[in-house]
C-alpha positions as CSV (number, residue, x, y, z in Angstrom):
1,M,76.0,102.2,117.6
2,K,72.3,103.2,117.5
3,G,71.0,103.8,121.0
4,V,74.3,104.4,122.6
5,L,74.7,108.2,122.2
6,E,71.0,109.1,122.3
7,P,70.9,109.7,126.0
8,Y,73.7,112.2,125.6
9,V,73.3,114.1,122.3
10,E,71.0,114.7,119.5
11,I,72.2,112.3,116.8
12,H,71.3,111.9,113.1
13,Y,72.2,108.8,111.0
14,L,73.0,109.5,107.3
15,P,74.6,107.5,104.5
16,G,78.3,108.6,104.5
17,R,78.5,109.5,100.8
18,E,75.4,111.7,101.1
19,I,76.5,113.9,104.0
20,S,76.3,117.5,102.8
21,A,77.5,120.9,104.0
22,A,73.9,121.9,104.7
23,Q,73.4,118.9,106.9
24,V,76.5,119.5,109.0
25,K,76.1,123.3,109.3
26,D,74.8,123.1,112.9
27,T,76.6,119.9,113.8
28,D,79.2,119.8,116.6
29,A,80.7,116.4,115.8
30,L,80.9,113.8,113.1
31,I,81.5,110.0,113.4
32,I,82.3,108.7,109.8
33,R,83.9,106.2,107.7
34,T,86.0,106.5,104.5
35,R,83.1,107.7,102.1
36,T,82.7,111.1,103.9
37,K,85.2,113.6,102.6
38,C,85.9,116.0,105.4
39,N,87.3,119.1,103.7
40,K,86.7,122.8,103.4
41,E,83.7,122.2,101.1
42,L,81.9,120.0,103.8
43,L,83.1,121.9,107.0
44,G,83.7,125.5,105.9
45,D,80.3,126.9,107.1
46,S,79.8,124.3,110.0
47,K,80.1,124.3,113.7
48,V,82.0,121.0,113.7
49,R,84.7,120.8,116.4
50,F,85.4,117.0,116.5
51,I,85.6,114.3,113.8
52,A,86.1,110.6,114.5
53,T,86.6,108.2,111.6
54,A,86.0,104.6,112.6
55,T,88.7,103.4,110.2
56,I,92.5,103.0,110.2
57,G,93.0,105.3,107.2
58,Y,92.3,109.1,107.3
59,D,93.1,110.3,103.8
60,H,89.5,111.2,103.5
61,I,90.0,113.9,106.1
62,D,91.8,117.2,105.2
63,T,93.9,117.1,108.4
64,E,95.6,120.4,107.5
65,Y,92.3,122.3,107.2
66,C,91.0,120.7,110.4
67,E,94.1,121.6,112.4
68,S,94.1,125.2,111.1
69,H,90.4,125.6,112.0
70,N,90.6,124.0,115.5
71,I,88.8,120.9,114.5
72,T,90.0,117.9,116.5
73,W,90.1,114.7,114.5
74,Q,91.0,111.1,115.2
75,N,91.2,107.8,113.4
76,A,91.0,104.2,114.8
77,P,94.5,102.8,114.3
78,G,94.5,99.0,114.3
79,C,90.7,98.6,114.8
80,N,90.2,96.2,111.9
81,S,93.8,94.8,111.5
82,S,92.6,91.3,112.6
83,S,89.9,91.5,110.0
84,V,92.4,92.3,107.2
85,E,94.6,89.5,108.6
86,Q,91.6,87.1,108.2
87,Y,91.1,88.3,104.7
88,L,94.7,87.9,103.7
89,L,95.1,84.4,105.1
90,S,91.9,83.3,103.3
91,A,93.3,84.8,100.1
92,L,96.8,83.1,100.6
93,L,95.2,79.7,101.2
94,I,92.9,80.0,98.2
95,L,95.8,81.0,96.0
96,A,98.0,78.1,97.3
97,E,95.1,75.6,96.6
98,R,94.6,77.0,93.0
99,K,98.3,77.1,92.1
100,K,99.2,73.8,94.0
101,I,101.9,75.6,96.1
102,K,103.2,75.1,99.6
103,L,103.3,78.5,101.4
104,S,106.2,77.4,103.6
105,D,108.2,77.2,100.3
106,K,107.5,80.8,99.5
107,T,108.8,84.3,100.3
108,I,106.4,87.0,101.0
109,G,107.3,90.7,100.7
110,I,105.3,93.0,103.0
111,I,105.3,96.6,102.0
112,G,104.1,98.8,105.0
113,V,104.6,97.2,108.4
114,G,102.1,98.9,110.7
115,H,99.2,97.3,112.4
116,V,98.1,95.2,109.4
117,G,101.5,94.5,108.0
118,S,102.7,93.3,111.4
119,K,99.7,90.9,111.7
120,L,100.5,89.6,108.2
121,E,104.1,89.0,109.2
122,K,103.0,86.9,112.2
123,V,100.6,84.9,110.1
124,A,103.2,84.3,107.4
125,R,105.7,83.1,109.9
126,L,103.2,80.8,111.5
127,M,102.7,79.3,108.0
128,G,106.4,78.8,107.7
129,M,107.0,81.4,105.1
130,N,110.2,83.5,104.5
131,V,109.3,87.1,105.2
132,L,110.8,90.3,103.9
133,L,109.7,93.6,105.3
134,N,109.8,97.1,103.7
135,D,108.8,100.2,105.6
136,P,111.1,103.3,104.9
137,P,109.7,105.5,107.8
138,R,110.2,102.7,110.3
139,D,113.5,101.8,108.9
140,R,114.7,105.4,109.3
141,N,113.5,105.5,112.9
142,E,114.6,102.1,114.1
143,Q,118.3,101.6,114.0
144,G,119.4,98.1,113.3
145,S,116.0,97.1,112.2
146,C,115.1,94.1,110.1
147,F,113.8,96.0,107.0
148,V,115.0,95.5,103.5
149,S,114.9,97.7,100.4
150,L,112.1,97.8,97.9
151,D,114.5,96.5,95.3
152,M,115.2,93.4,97.4
153,I,111.4,92.9,97.8
154,L,110.9,93.1,94.0
155,K,113.8,90.7,93.3
156,E,113.2,87.9,95.9
157,S,109.5,87.8,96.7
158,D,107.0,85.3,95.4
159,I,104.2,87.2,97.0
160,I,103.9,91.0,97.6
161,S,101.3,92.5,99.8
162,F,100.7,96.2,100.3
163,H,99.8,97.8,103.7
164,V,100.7,101.5,103.2
165,P,98.7,104.7,103.7
166,L,97.9,106.8,100.6
167,T,100.5,109.6,100.5
168,I,100.3,111.9,97.5
169,S,103.8,113.4,97.6
170,G,106.9,113.7,99.6
171,R,109.8,111.3,100.6
172,D,107.4,108.4,101.3
173,K,104.9,109.0,98.4
174,T,102.8,105.9,97.8
175,F,100.5,107.2,95.1
176,H,101.1,105.1,92.0
177,M,104.1,103.4,93.6
178,V,103.1,100.3,91.6
179,D,104.0,101.6,88.2
180,S,106.0,100.3,85.2
181,H,109.3,100.7,87.0
182,F,107.9,98.4,89.7
183,F,106.9,95.7,87.3
184,N,110.1,96.0,85.2
185,N,112.2,95.3,88.3
186,L,110.5,92.1,89.4
187,G,112.8,89.1,89.8
188,K,110.1,86.6,89.0
189,K,106.4,86.3,88.5
190,I,104.6,87.2,91.6
191,H,101.3,87.0,93.4
192,L,100.3,90.6,94.1
193,I,97.8,91.5,96.9
194,N,96.5,95.0,97.7
195,T,94.2,95.7,100.6
196,S,95.6,99.2,101.4
197,R,94.5,102.0,98.9
198,G,93.6,101.6,95.3
199,E,95.5,104.7,94.3
200,I,98.9,103.1,95.1
201,I,98.5,101.0,91.9
202,E,98.5,102.6,88.4
203,E,95.8,100.3,87.1
204,N,96.5,100.7,83.3
205,V,100.0,99.6,84.0
206,L,98.7,96.7,86.1
207,K,96.6,95.6,83.3
208,N,99.6,95.6,80.9
209,A,101.6,93.6,83.5
210,I,98.9,91.0,83.7
211,K,98.6,90.7,79.9
212,S,102.4,90.4,79.6
213,G,102.5,87.5,82.1
214,K,104.4,89.3,84.8
215,L,102.0,88.0,87.6
216,E,101.1,84.7,88.8
217,S,97.9,86.1,90.4
218,V,96.3,89.3,91.6
219,V,94.1,89.9,94.5
220,L,92.5,93.4,94.8
221,D,90.2,94.7,97.5
222,V,90.8,98.3,96.7
223,W,90.5,100.2,93.5
224,E,91.9,103.4,92.0
225,N,88.5,105.1,91.2
226,E,86.2,103.7,93.8
227,P,83.2,103.2,93.7
228,F,83.6,103.3,89.8
229,I,85.5,100.0,89.1
230,D,87.5,99.2,86.0
231,A,85.4,96.3,84.7
232,E,88.1,95.0,82.5
233,L,90.6,94.9,85.4
234,S,88.1,93.1,87.5
235,E,87.8,90.3,85.0
236,M,91.6,90.1,84.8
237,V,92.4,89.6,88.5
238,D,92.0,86.3,90.3
239,I,90.1,87.6,93.3
240,A,88.2,90.9,93.4
241,T,86.3,92.3,96.4
242,P,84.6,95.7,97.2
243,H,87.0,97.2,99.9
244,I,85.7,94.9,102.5
245,A,88.9,93.3,103.9
246,G,88.5,95.1,107.2
247,Y,84.7,94.7,107.4
248,S,84.4,91.9,110.0
249,L,81.9,92.7,112.6
250,D,84.6,92.7,115.2
251,G,86.6,95.2,113.2
252,K,83.6,97.5,112.8
253,A,82.8,97.2,116.5
254,N,86.4,98.1,117.4
255,G,86.3,101.2,115.2
256,T,83.0,102.3,116.5
257,A,84.2,101.8,120.2
258,I,87.3,103.9,119.6
259,S,85.2,106.7,118.0
260,I,82.6,106.8,120.8
261,R,85.2,106.8,123.5
262,G,87.0,109.7,121.7
263,L,83.8,111.6,121.3
264,S,83.1,111.0,125.0
265,R,86.5,112.4,126.1
266,F,86.2,115.4,123.9
267,F,82.7,116.3,125.2
268,N,83.0,115.0,128.6
269,L,80.3,112.3,128.3
270,D,80.1,109.2,130.4
271,L,81.3,106.8,127.7
272,N,85.1,106.8,128.0
273,N,85.2,103.0,128.5
274,W,82.3,102.0,126.3
275,V,82.4,98.6,124.6
276,P,79.7,96.8,122.6
277,E,77.6,94.7,124.9
278,Y,76.9,91.9,122.4
279,L,78.1,90.6,119.0
280,P,76.1,87.9,117.4
281,A,77.8,84.5,117.2
282,P,78.5,83.0,113.7
283,P,75.8,80.5,112.6
284,E,78.3,77.6,112.9
285,N,80.7,78.7,115.6
286,K,82.0,75.1,116.4
287,I,84.2,73.4,113.9
288,F,85.0,69.7,114.0
289,I,88.0,68.5,112.1
290,D,89.4,64.9,111.6
291,A,93.0,65.7,110.7
292,T,94.0,62.1,109.9
293,G,96.6,62.0,107.1
294,K,96.3,65.7,106.5
295,K,99.2,68.2,106.2
296,S,99.3,71.3,108.3
297,Q,98.5,73.7,105.5
298,E,95.6,71.5,104.5
299,I,94.2,71.4,108.1
300,I,94.5,75.2,108.5
301,A,92.9,75.9,105.1
302,E,90.0,73.7,105.9
303,I,89.3,75.6,109.2
304,I,90.0,79.1,107.9
305,L,87.7,78.7,104.9
306,K,85.0,77.4,107.1
307,T,85.2,80.7,109.1
308,Y,85.6,82.9,106.1
309,N,85.9,82.1,102.5
310,I,87.0,85.1,100.4
311,L,85.5,83.6,97.3
312,E,82.0,84.3,98.5
313,D,82.8,88.0,98.6
314,D,84.4,87.7,95.1
315,A,81.3,86.0,93.7
316,R,78.9,88.7,95.1
317,F,81.1,91.4,93.7
318,R,81.4,90.0,90.2
319,K,77.6,89.7,90.0
320,S,77.2,93.4,90.4
321,L,80.3,95.7,90.1
322,R,78.1,98.7,90.0
323,A,76.7,97.8,93.4
324,F,80.0,98.6,95.1
325,E,78.6,100.8,97.8
326,E,75.5,98.6,98.4
327,L,77.8,95.6,98.9
328,R,79.7,97.5,101.5
329,E,76.7,98.9,103.3
330,N,75.0,95.5,103.4
331,Y,78.0,93.4,104.0
332,P,77.0,90.1,105.8
333,I,78.1,89.4,109.3
334,R,81.7,88.1,109.4
335,R,83.2,87.1,112.8
336,E,86.9,86.8,113.4
337,Y,88.7,83.7,114.8
338,G,88.0,84.3,118.4
339,A,84.4,83.7,117.8
340,F,85.0,80.1,116.8
341,T,85.8,77.0,118.8
342,I,87.9,74.2,117.1
343,H,87.5,70.5,117.9
344,I,90.3,68.6,116.2
345,I,91.3,65.0,116.4
346,N,94.3,63.1,115.1
347,D,96.4,66.3,114.7
348,Q,99.6,64.4,113.8
349,V,101.3,67.5,112.3
350,N,100.8,69.8,115.3
351,A,98.5,72.3,113.8
352,I,96.8,73.1,117.1
353,P,99.5,75.5,118.3
354,V,99.2,77.4,115.0
355,L,95.4,77.6,115.3
356,R,95.7,78.8,119.0
357,E,98.2,81.5,117.9
358,L,95.7,82.6,115.2
359,G,93.2,83.3,118.0
360,F,90.9,80.3,117.8
361,N,89.5,78.6,120.9
362,I,90.6,75.0,121.1
363,E,88.3,72.5,122.9
364,E,90.2,70.9,125.7
365,N,89.5,67.3,124.5
366,S,91.1,68.0,121.1
367,K,93.8,65.3,121.0
368,V,96.8,64.2,119.1
369,F,97.0,60.5,118.5
């Protein structure tokens, strides 16, 4: 983003967690991420009129306060949904390899079917999985929809993945929705994945569920008391990462673009259609695969893990749990599938259409023999 706004405004770059009331006192607008809490304490004595968060979530913004004080705010819905999709598919394929399972034999329960949940649904169906969807707000609004009850998700799913906003109270409360009742009503041992908000899981209850053998595996990208991580829990889960599922370079660029365009519209700047001019290519953006004798899941896993292997993020995090914020701030470049070109030969199981649907570029001379 640096250099884009300078011709139009006076701009200051600050670490998100360190932004203070004194620093924003004479500020007209903020472009933030999740670590900046926009509430009365920060904004009460400021001139701020516009806030853009370059993230899907916005629970770090006191929206009631903003709206009652004529502060316009916006988030960036869907900006990093493809990044989270990439994270989830990498996690699923790693778990499948470790547990020696065929994903097409499994049922996945997706709780929360917005931008990310919908992307996961598509990916799961591409992998041949049975999919159960739970989203009470959508279920109420969409007559004749395909959603099922939470109880059905708990009874029938082999894998449960969460994609809900953090809602503290009300009809659709998600705070601590994963509690003792949740685990007591499981129909079988499950693989549990959370990339939404850490606070939806009661972590002490989760630890008891792991100890009592109610879970096949656990993948956590989000934690209840970020950036202060429960070290015991991190040792108990199968894959642990520091809230980076949506941190692909493409996702960050999308969030930034949405924020800049919103700022431009609000202040009548000349950036309403701004997009990043250049994103660096991955070091190895061409992937060559000989698929002879390989099954579809095996081919897809080989390619996916060449583009993004979640275990590398897991290893960095486990080396330094206390460096949670530093790991996020200095996250290495990760590109999404569209930045890669696949050359595959001897695709006897017809994996190419799946790879194309995922967004990869397929070289024209890739052949099936």
